[in-house]
C-alpha positions as CSV (number, residue, x, y, z in Angstrom):
1,X,13.4,54.8,-52.1
2,X,11.1,52.3,-50.6
3,X,7.8,53.5,-48.5
4,X,7.0,52.3,-45.3
5,X,3.6,51.3,-43.6
6,X,2.9,51.4,-39.8
7,X,1.8,48.2,-39.1
8,X,-0.8,49.9,-36.5
9,X,-2.2,53.1,-37.6
10,X,-1.6,52.2,-41.3
11,X,0.5,55.7,-41.7
12,X,2.7,55.7,-44.5
13,X,6.3,57.2,-44.4
14,X,7.4,58.8,-47.7
15,X,11.0,59.3,-48.2
16,X,9.9,61.8,-51.0
17,X,7.9,63.7,-48.7
18,X,10.1,62.9,-45.1
19,X,8.7,63.6,-42.0
20,X,9.2,67.8,-41.6
21,X,7.3,68.1,-38.3
22,X,9.9,65.4,-36.6
23,X,12.8,67.1,-38.6
24,X,13.2,64.3,-41.1
25,X,14.2,66.0,-44.4
26,X,12.7,64.9,-47.7
27,X,14.5,62.5,-49.5
28,X,15.7,60.7,-46.2
29,X,15.3,56.9,-46.8
30,X,13.7,54.8,-43.9
31,X,16.8,53.4,-42.7
32,X,18.5,56.5,-42.0
33,X,15.9,58.2,-39.9
34,X,17.4,58.2,-36.3
35,X,16.0,55.6,-34.2
36,X,14.1,56.7,-31.6
37,X,11.8,58.6,-34.5
38,X,8.5,57.5,-33.8
39,X,4.9,57.5,-36.0
40,X,3.6,60.9,-36.2
41,X,0.3,59.8,-35.9
42,X,0.3,56.9,-33.3
43,X,3.6,57.0,-31.9
44,X,5.0,53.8,-32.0
45,X,8.6,53.4,-33.2
46,X,10.3,52.2,-36.3
47,X,10.4,48.3,-35.3
48,X,6.3,48.6,-36.2
49,X,6.8,49.6,-39.8
50,X,7.4,47.3,-42.8
51,X,7.8,47.9,-46.4
52,X,4.9,49.2,-48.3
53,X,4.6,47.9,-51.2
54,X,1.2,49.7,-52.3
C-alpha cells in the first residue's frame, strides 16, 4: 500500500502502521480513512496529503 505525506508538516501516513490514536487500524489504506480524518501532527485534512515516493 502507498504511503502519503502531509504537504504542511511532512507527516507520513504509513498504512502498515495506521494511526491508532485516531482509531485507524494498521493495514488501512489511505483511501479507506474516513474523510473527516486529520493529520495527527498539524490537523489539516486529507486534501493536504499527496502520495509519498520516498
